[in-house]
C-alpha positions as CSV (number, residue, x, y, z in Angstrom):
1,M,0.0,0.0,0.0
2,R,1.3,3.4,-0.9
3,S,2.1,5.8,2.0
4,A,-0.4,8.3,0.7
5,T,-3.2,5.7,0.6
6,K,-2.2,4.5,4.1
7,S,-2.5,8.0,5.4
8,L,-6.0,8.3,4.0
9,H,-6.9,5.0,5.8
10,E,-5.6,6.6,9.0
11,N,-7.8,9.6,8.4
12,V,-10.9,7.3,8.1
13,A,-9.8,5.6,11.3
14,S,-9.4,8.9,13.1
15,I,-12.9,10.0,12.1
16,G,-14.4,6.8,13.3
17,T,-12.6,6.9,16.6
18,S,-13.6,10.5,17.2
19,L,-17.3,9.4,16.7
20,G,-16.9,6.7,19.3
21,F,-16.8,3.8,17.0
22,K,-14.6,0.7,17.3
23,V,-12.3,0.9,14.2
24,V,-11.0,-2.2,12.4
25,H,-8.5,-2.0,9.5
26,E,-8.7,-4.6,6.7
27,F,-11.9,-6.1,8.0
28,A,-12.7,-9.5,6.5
29,I,-16.4,-9.9,6.0
30,P,-17.4,-13.3,7.4
31,K,-17.6,-15.9,4.7
32,L,-21.0,-17.3,3.9
33,L,-20.3,-19.0,0.6
34,G,-17.3,-18.5,-1.6
35,Y,-15.3,-15.3,-1.7
36,G,-14.9,-13.3,1.6
37,P,-14.5,-9.6,0.8
38,V,-12.2,-7.3,2.9
39,L,-13.1,-3.7,3.6
40,D,-10.3,-1.2,3.9
41,V,-11.8,0.2,7.2
42,A,-14.9,-0.7,9.2
43,W,-16.7,1.1,12.0
44,F,-18.5,-0.8,14.7
45,R,-21.0,0.3,17.3
46,P,-20.5,-1.6,20.6
47,L,-23.4,-3.7,21.8
48,T,-24.4,-4.6,25.3
49,T,-24.8,-8.2,26.3
50,A,-28.6,-7.7,26.4
51,Q,-28.6,-6.3,22.9
52,R,-26.6,-9.2,21.5
53,R,-28.8,-11.7,23.2
54,G,-32.0,-10.0,22.0
55,I,-30.8,-10.2,18.3
56,E,-29.6,-13.7,18.7
57,K,-32.8,-15.0,20.4
58,L,-34.8,-13.8,17.4
59,G,-32.5,-15.5,14.9
60,A,-32.2,-12.2,13.1
61,A,-29.7,-12.5,10.2
62,I,-27.2,-10.0,11.5
63,P,-23.6,-11.2,12.0
64,V,-22.9,-9.7,15.4
65,R,-19.1,-9.4,15.7
66,P,-17.0,-9.3,18.9
67,E,-16.4,-5.6,18.0
68,G,-20.2,-5.0,17.9
69,L,-22.5,-4.0,15.1
70,L,-21.0,-3.1,11.7
71,V,-22.5,0.3,11.0
72,A,-20.1,1.8,8.4
73,G,-17.8,0.3,5.7
74,W,-15.1,2.2,3.8
75,E,-13.3,1.5,0.6
76,V,-10.5,4.0,-0.2
77,E,-8.8,4.4,-3.6
78,G,-5.9,6.8,-3.2
79,S,-4.5,6.5,-6.7
80,D,-5.7,5.4,-10.2
81,A,-7.9,2.3,-10.0
82,S,-9.6,0.3,-12.7
83,T,-13.3,0.5,-13.2
84,R,-13.5,-3.2,-12.4
85,G,-11.6,-2.7,-9.2
86,M,-14.2,-0.1,-8.2
87,Q,-17.0,-2.3,-9.3
88,A,-15.7,-4.7,-6.6
89,D,-15.4,-1.9,-4.1
90,L,-19.1,-1.2,-4.4
91,A,-19.9,-4.9,-4.4
92,N,-17.9,-5.4,-1.2
93,L,-19.7,-2.5,0.5
94,R,-23.1,-4.0,-0.5
95,V,-22.2,-7.4,0.8
96,S,-21.0,-6.0,4.1
97,G,-24.6,-5.1,5.1
98,A,-23.3,-1.9,6.7
99,P,-26.1,0.8,6.6
100,F,-23.5,3.5,6.0
101,R,-21.1,2.9,3.1
102,F,-18.4,5.2,1.8
103,L,-16.1,5.1,-1.3
104,A,-13.4,7.7,-1.2
105,A,-11.7,7.9,-4.5
106,A,-8.8,10.3,-5.5
107,G,-9.7,13.3,-7.5
108,G,-7.1,15.0,-9.6
109,T,-5.9,11.8,-11.3
110,S,-5.5,11.6,-15.1
111,D,-9.2,10.8,-15.6
112,N,-10.6,12.1,-12.2
113,L,-11.1,8.9,-10.3
114,A,-13.6,10.5,-7.9
115,V,-15.9,11.5,-10.8
116,R,-15.6,8.1,-12.4
117,A,-16.4,6.3,-9.1
118,A,-19.5,8.4,-8.7
119,R,-20.6,7.7,-12.2
120,L,-20.0,4.0,-11.6
121,A,-22.1,4.0,-8.4
122,R,-25.0,5.5,-10.3
123,T,-24.6,2.9,-13.0
124,Q,-24.6,0.0,-10.5
125,A,-27.7,1.5,-8.9
126,R,-29.5,1.4,-12.3
127,F,-28.5,-2.1,-13.4
128,F,-28.2,-4.0,-10.1
129,G,-31.1,-2.6,-8.1
130,G,-29.1,-0.7,-5.5
131,G,-25.6,-1.9,-6.1
132,G,-24.2,1.6,-5.8
133,D,-27.2,3.2,-4.1
134,G,-26.7,4.2,-0.5
135,V,-23.0,4.8,-1.0
136,A,-21.4,8.2,-0.4
137,V,-18.8,8.6,-3.1
138,F,-16.5,11.6,-2.7
139,D,-13.0,12.9,-3.4
140,A,-10.5,11.2,-1.1
141,R,-8.4,14.4,-1.0
142,R,-11.0,15.8,1.4
143,L,-10.3,13.2,4.1
144,P,-7.5,15.0,5.9
145,K,-9.8,18.1,6.3
146,L,-12.7,15.9,7.4
147,A,-10.5,14.2,9.9
148,A,-9.6,17.6,11.4
149,E,-13.3,18.5,12.0
150,P,-14.7,18.3,15.5
151,L,-17.3,15.5,15.4
152,S,-19.3,14.8,18.5
153,P,-19.6,11.2,19.8
154,T,-22.7,12.1,21.8
155,L,-25.6,9.8,20.8
156,A,-28.6,11.4,19.1
157,T,-31.8,11.6,21.1
158,L,-34.6,9.6,19.4
159,S,-38.3,10.2,20.0
160,P,-40.3,7.4,18.6
161,S,-44.0,7.4,18.7
162,K,-45.4,4.9,21.2
163,L,-48.9,4.9,19.5
164,R,-50.0,1.4,18.6
165,K,-52.5,0.6,15.9
166,K,-56.0,-0.1,17.3
167,K,-56.1,-3.4,15.3
168,G,-53.6,-5.2,13.1
169,G,-53.7,-4.5,9.4
170,G,-52.6,-6.4,6.4
171,G,-53.8,-9.8,7.6
172,E,-52.2,-9.7,11.1
173,G,-55.3,-11.0,12.9
174,P,-56.3,-10.8,16.6
175,W,-52.9,-12.1,17.9
176,A,-51.1,-9.1,16.7
177,E,-51.6,-6.8,19.7
178,G,-50.1,-9.3,22.1
179,T,-47.2,-10.0,19.8
180,R,-46.5,-6.3,19.3
181,A,-46.5,-5.8,23.1
182,E,-44.1,-8.7,23.6
183,L,-41.7,-7.5,20.8
184,R,-41.7,-4.0,22.2
185,Q,-41.0,-5.2,25.7
186,R,-38.1,-7.4,24.5
187,G,-36.6,-4.5,22.5
188,E,-36.9,-1.9,25.2
189,A,-35.6,-4.3,27.9
190,A,-32.5,-5.0,25.7
191,G,-31.8,-1.3,25.3
192,F,-33.1,-0.6,21.8
193,V,-35.3,2.3,20.8
194,V,-38.6,0.8,19.5
195,F,-40.5,2.4,16.6
196,E,-43.9,1.1,15.5
197,S,-45.2,1.7,12.0
198,Y,-41.7,2.6,10.9
199,R,-41.7,4.5,7.6
200,S,-39.3,4.5,4.7
201,Q,-36.3,6.9,5.4
202,H,-36.3,8.7,2.1
203,P,-34.7,12.1,1.6
204,A,-37.0,15.1,1.6
205,G,-38.7,15.7,-1.7
206,A,-37.8,12.3,-3.2
207,D,-40.3,10.9,-5.6
208,L,-40.4,7.5,-4.0
209,T,-43.1,5.3,-2.4
210,V,-43.3,5.6,1.4
211,S,-44.0,2.2,3.0
212,E,-44.0,0.9,6.6
213,V,-42.9,-2.1,8.6
214,D,-44.8,-2.9,11.8
215,M,-41.9,-2.4,14.2
216,V,-38.2,-1.6,14.3
217,W,-35.6,-2.0,17.0
218,A,-33.2,0.9,16.5
219,L,-30.0,2.3,17.9
220,P,-29.1,6.0,18.0
221,M,-25.9,7.1,16.2
222,P,-23.5,9.8,17.2
223,V,-24.7,13.3,16.3
224,G,-21.3,13.8,14.6
225,L,-22.2,11.2,12.0
226,A,-25.0,13.4,10.7
227,A,-22.5,16.3,10.7
228,L,-20.0,14.2,8.7
229,A,-22.7,13.2,6.1
230,K,-23.6,16.9,5.7
231,A,-20.0,17.9,5.3
232,I,-19.4,15.2,2.7
233,D,-22.6,16.3,0.9
234,A,-21.7,20.0,0.9
235,P,-19.9,20.3,-2.5
236,R,-22.6,18.9,-4.8
237,A,-19.9,17.9,-7.3
238,T,-19.1,14.9,-4.9
239,R,-22.3,13.3,-6.2
240,F,-23.3,12.1,-2.7
241,V,-25.7,9.2,-3.2
242,D,-28.7,8.9,-0.9
243,M,-28.0,7.3,2.4
244,P,-30.3,6.5,5.4
245,R,-30.9,9.1,8.1
246,A,-27.7,9.4,10.1
247,D,-29.3,9.9,13.6
248,H,-30.1,6.2,14.0
249,V,-29.8,2.7,12.6
250,A,-32.8,0.4,12.1
251,V,-31.2,-2.8,13.4
252,V,-34.1,-5.3,13.2
253,G,-37.5,-4.8,11.4
254,F,-40.6,-6.8,12.0
255,E,-43.7,-7.6,9.9
256,L,-46.6,-9.4,11.6
257,E,-48.6,-11.6,9.2
258,N,-51.1,-14.4,9.2
259,N,-51.8,-13.9,5.5
260,D,-50.3,-16.6,3.2
261,K,-51.0,-14.7,-0.1
262,K,-49.3,-12.0,-2.2
263,H,-49.9,-9.2,0.3
264,A,-47.6,-10.9,2.8
265,F,-44.9,-11.6,0.2
266,G,-44.6,-7.9,-0.5
267,G,-43.8,-7.5,3.2
268,L,-40.7,-9.5,2.7
269,L,-39.3,-6.9,0.3
270,T,-40.4,-4.1,2.7
271,L,-38.4,-5.8,5.5
272,A,-35.3,-6.1,3.2
273,S,-35.4,-2.3,2.6
274,H,-36.2,-0.9,6.0
275,A,-33.6,-2.4,8.4
276,M,-30.3,-4.2,8.7
277,A,-32.2,-7.4,9.2
278,G,-35.9,-8.3,8.8
279,V,-38.0,-10.8,10.7
280,F,-41.3,-12.0,9.2
281,V,-43.4,-12.9,12.3
282,A,-45.9,-15.6,11.2
283,G,-49.3,-15.9,12.8
284,N,-49.9,-19.4,11.6
285,A,-48.0,-22.3,10.0
286,S,-49.5,-21.6,6.6
287,A,-48.2,-18.0,6.6
288,A,-44.8,-19.2,7.6
289,R,-44.6,-21.9,4.9
290,A,-45.8,-19.6,2.2
291,A,-43.3,-16.8,3.2
292,R,-40.4,-19.3,3.0
293,E,-41.6,-20.5,-0.4
294,A,-41.8,-16.9,-1.6
295,M,-38.3,-16.1,-0.3
296,T,-37.0,-19.1,-2.2
297,T,-38.3,-17.6,-5.4
298,Y,-37.6,-14.0,-4.7
299,S,-34.1,-14.4,-3.3
300,A,-32.6,-15.0,-6.8
301,H,-33.7,-11.5,-7.8
302,Y,-33.9,-9.4,-4.6
303,P,-31.5,-9.0,-1.6
304,L,-33.4,-11.1,1.0
305,A,-30.4,-12.8,2.6
306,R,-31.0,-11.0,5.9
307,V,-34.8,-11.7,6.1
308,T,-35.9,-14.6,8.2
309,V,-39.2,-16.2,9.1
310,C,-40.1,-16.6,12.8
311,Q,-42.7,-19.0,14.2
312,E,-42.0,-18.3,17.8
313,F,-45.2,-16.3,18.3
314,L,-47.8,-18.7,16.8
315,P,-51.0,-18.6,18.7
């Protein structure tokens, strides 16, 4: 690794440390099947024992590491890189499952690598249904200045609504209220912030459909992370690509269903897009079986690897 690129990695590490994250260089994403990508730098939010157990008890498909929860992945290209190499950068970030993803590419190169990287991210987003979406692509030459910015590690204050629907919708049935109460109690007892009827986190003014999942267990992020996102986004030429709100991370999303038809299957896609992991909570054996069959079909075309079906709450 060139000394200049190594220095950029250290800038990324310094930013993460100032935000209170656990920083890991050359983080090897745990192998599932085949190739195991390595991120240049990864940021982790520490988890309490109760939070770890809460996630594990549900069987939520989040690989909780000893360092905690992977919340940000970084790939850094400090010199000229091939388009195919940056294709892999974007793919590695996607595979990581990190909700915040950054590709810092050097500007000022012979063909302006930063601009080429941003164009590639938009191209992947078009052809691979989000391959480059959710990635902040910007000029790596800005990292030293960003590392010098004072970024607060104080956690954001979240104010979720505690209003519960009067009756379950979308085929939930009469068992939904008790299941919601149980999931809320578990989440709050573990130290998560619980949102009900959690809506899509789209940027203001975006011409996108707003949908909901029934519940989310969330964790607040450092207020400095939002400041960092804003600083990165300041020069519009960086072509910052839409990322989730930086004040929190939706860790686990829940959909409660006893419907075994198409309506419920749409809920699988909603789960995949609203949280790091999704849990389809089935109200009967037929709904659970149908959801698993739909996942088998859809998984070849949609990113459903972190959605699971739960039968723990069958009436």
